[in-house]
C-alpha positions in Angstrom: 7.5 10.2 -1.5 7.5 7.7 -4.3 5.2 4.8 -5.3 5.4 1.6 -3.5 4.3 -1.9 -4.7 0.6 -2.0 -4.5 -0.6 -4.5 -2.0 -3.9 -2.9 -1.4 -5.9 -6.1 -2.3 -4.4 -8.2 0.6 -4.5 -5.3 2.9 -8.2 -4.8 2.4 -8.9 -8.2 3.8 -7.2 -7.3 7.1 -10.6 -6.4 8.5 -14.0 -8.0 7.6 -16.3 -5.2 6.4 -18.6 -4.3 9.2 -16.5 -6.1 11.8 -16.8 -4.5 15.2 -13.7 -3.8 17.5 -13.5 -5.3 20.8 -14.6 -3.2 23.8 -11.6 -1.0 24.9 -9.6 -1.7 21.8 -8.0 1.5 20.3 -8.9 2.4 16.8 -6.4 3.7 14.3 -7.2 5.3 11.1 -4.8 5.2 8.1 -5.4 7.5 5.2 -5.5 5.9 1.8 -6.5 8.0 -1.2 -5.1 10.5 -3.7 -2.8 12.1 -1.1 -1.0 8.9 -0.7 0.8 6.4 -3.1 0.2 2.6 -3.4 2.1 0.7 -0.7 2.5 3.5 1.7 -0.7 3.2 3.6 -0.5 -0.6 3.7 3.1 -0.4 5.2 1.9 2.1 8.0 -1.1 -0.2 8.7 1.1 -3.2 9.1 3.3 -1.3 11.4 0.4 -0.3 13.6 -1.0 -3.9 13.5 2.4 -5.1 14.7 2.4 -2.9 17.7 1.6 -3.8 21.4 -1.5 -1.6 21.3 -3.6 -4.1 19.4 -5.0 -1.4 17.2 -8.2 -2.0 15.2 -6.7 -0.5 11.9 -9.0 0.9 9.4 -8.3 2.7 6.0 -10.1 6.1 5.5 -10.4 7.9 2.2 -12.7 8.9 -0.6 -12.9 5.3 -1.9 -12.7 3.4 1.4 -15.6 2.0 3.3 -15.0 4.8 6.0 -14.7 8.4 4.7 -12.3 10.9 6.5 -14.7 13.0 8.5 -15.2 14.5 12.0 -17.3 11.5 12.8 -14.8 8.9 12.0 -12.1 10.9 13.7 -14.2 11.2 16.8 -14.1 7.5 17.3 -10.3 7.0 16.7 -7.4 7.1 19.1 -4.8 7.7 16.4 -4.8 9.0 12.9 -1.9 8.1 10.6 -0.9 10.0 7.4 1.4 8.0 5.2 3.8 8.8 2.4 2.6 10.2 -0.7 3.8 12.4 -3.7 3.9 16.2 -4.0 3.1 18.3 -1.0 1.1 21.0 -2.7 -1.0 18.3 -4.5 -1.4 16.2 -1.3 -2.6 19.3 0.7 -5.0 20.1 -2.2 -6.8 16.8 -1.6 -6.7 17.2 2.1 -7.1 20.9 3.0 -10.9 20.6 3.6 -10.1 18.2 6.4 -7.6 20.5 8.1 -9.9 21.8 10.7 -11.3 18.3 11.5 -7.7 16.9 12.0 -6.6 19.9 14.0 -9.7 19.5 16.3 -9.2 15.7 16.7 -5.5 16.1 17.8 -6.2 19.2 20.0 -9.0 17.2 21.7 -6.5 14.4 22.8 -6.0 12.4 19.5 -2.7 11.1 18.2 -1.3 12.1 14.8 1.4 10.0 13.1 3.0 11.4 9.9 5.5 9.6 7.7 7.4 11.6 4.9 4.5 13.5 3.2 2.6 13.0 6.3 5.3 14.8 8.2 5.3 17.6 5.6 1.5 17.8 6.1 1.9 18.4 9.9 3.7 21.7 9.0 2.1 25.0 8.0 3.2 26.1 4.6 1.0 24.3 3.5 -0.3 21.8 6.1 -2.4 21.1 9.1 -0.3 23.4 11.4 0.2 20.7 14.0 3.9 21.6 14.7 5.3 24.5 16.8 7.2 25.4 13.6 7.4 24.1 10.0 9.1 21.7 7.6 11.3 21.9 4.6 13.1 19.6 2.2 16.0 17.8 3.8 17.9 17.6 0.5 17.7 21.5 0.2 19.2 21.9 3.7 22.8 23.1 4.2 25.2 20.1 4.4 22.5 17.5 3.6 24.0 14.0 3.1 21.5 13.2 0.3 21.4 15.1 -2.9 18.7 13.2 -4.9 15.0 13.3 -4.8 14.9 9.7 -5.8 14.9 6.5 -3.8 17.9 6.3 -1.6 19.3 5.7 1.9 19.8 8.1 4.6 21.8 8.0 7.8 20.2 9.3 11.0 20.9 9.3 14.6 18.0 7.8 16.3 18.1 8.4 20.0 21.9 8.9 19.4 22.4 5.6 17.7 23.2 5.4 14.1 20.7 3.8 11.7 20.1 3.6 8.0 16.6 4.1 6.6 14.8 4.3 3.3 14.4 7.8 2.1 12.7 9.7 -0.7 12.6 13.5 -0.5 11.5 13.6 3.1 11.3 16.7 5.3 13.2 17.9 8.1 11.5 19.9 10.8 12.1 23.4 11.9 11.0 23.8 15.5 10.9 27.0 17.6 13.6 27.1 20.3 11.0 27.4 23.1 8.9 24.5 22.0 8.4 21.5 24.4 9.2 18.9 21.9 11.2 15.8 21.9 13.8 15.3 19.1 13.8 11.6 18.3 16.2 11.5 15.4 18.6 13.8 13.5 20.2 13.7 10.1 24.0 14.0 9.8 23.8 17.8 9.4 22.0 18.1 12.7 18.5 18.9 11.3 15.7 17.1 12.8 14.6 13.8 11.2 11.9 12.7 13.7 10.2 14.3 16.7 7.2 14.2 19.0 5.4 17.2 20.2 2.1 18.3 21.8 -0.7 19.9 20.2 -3.4 20.9 22.6 -4.4 17.8 24.6 -3.0 15.4 21.9 0.4 14.4 20.7 2.1 14.6 17.1 4.8 12.3 15.8 6.5 13.0 12.5 9.3 11.4 10.7 11.1 12.2 7.3 12.5 8.8 6.4 10.5 5.7 6.2 11.0 3.4 9.2 7.9 1.5 8.1 9.7 0.3 4.9 9.9 -3.4 4.4 12.6 -5.4 2.6 10.8 -5.2 -0.7 11.0 -1.4 -0.8 14.8 -1.5 -0.8 14.9 -4.4 -3.3 12.5 -2.9 -5.7 14.4 0.4 -5.7 17.8 -1.5 -6.2 19.0 -0.4 -2.7 20.8 -2.6 -0.2 18.7 -3.8 2.5 19.9 -2.5 6.0 20.2 -4.8 8.9 18.2 -4.3 11.0 15.2 -2.7 9.1 13.7 0.3 10.6 10.4 -1.2 12.0 11.6 -1.1 15.5 12.1 2.7 15.1 8.6 3.2 13.8 7.5 1.4 16.8 9.5 3.6 19.0 8.0 6.7 17.3 4.5 5.3 17.9 5.3 4.4 21.6 6.4 8.0 22.1 3.3 9.4 20.5 1.0 7.1 22.5 2.5 7.9 25.8 0.6 10.4 27.9 
């Protein structure tokens, strides 16, 4: 949950202000504000725009053209919560939206959470969208990462080994009786990514950053894995969008 290079200027021109989406085109809202860090919302938006769903991607936040509100969520198909910094600080900025986000997902909306967005899907504190909670992977028994800084993490994504960008992301503690799909695990067996239901909606969360582009790795002085994790981000999105 660290700062990424700020490309918000170019990202803001992705949609012309006031532009209407085509009939039937799904809408995706990406949070951008004090509970995120520069570069994280833009990477999530780029991932969504590259998907087969042809999303109309808009940013929501206190300084965006669209505010995060029940009205904005009512017209959306998916809400994405990108990476950010401290969980308590992030939740402080977003707790007033908890009821609206829960209603959106319970009514059939899709929630996609990356790193801090994964933490926020939990309950202590968070939106309470998971059948369980979250915790720091680096604090788990046998964690293969022992730093809260920028690093790489190994995961088994649908039982295939991959390497992803990581910065103090969560693992997910899910009740044994929950009807959830584990998409990826860390080397110690804890859950790195999963998809679960919440009411009539679906929730997809991931601790590492599959949306990270090459510059994230280079700017952090990390080797660039081949392939990047963008296909994994799209795989998680597909699982969330499936009915």
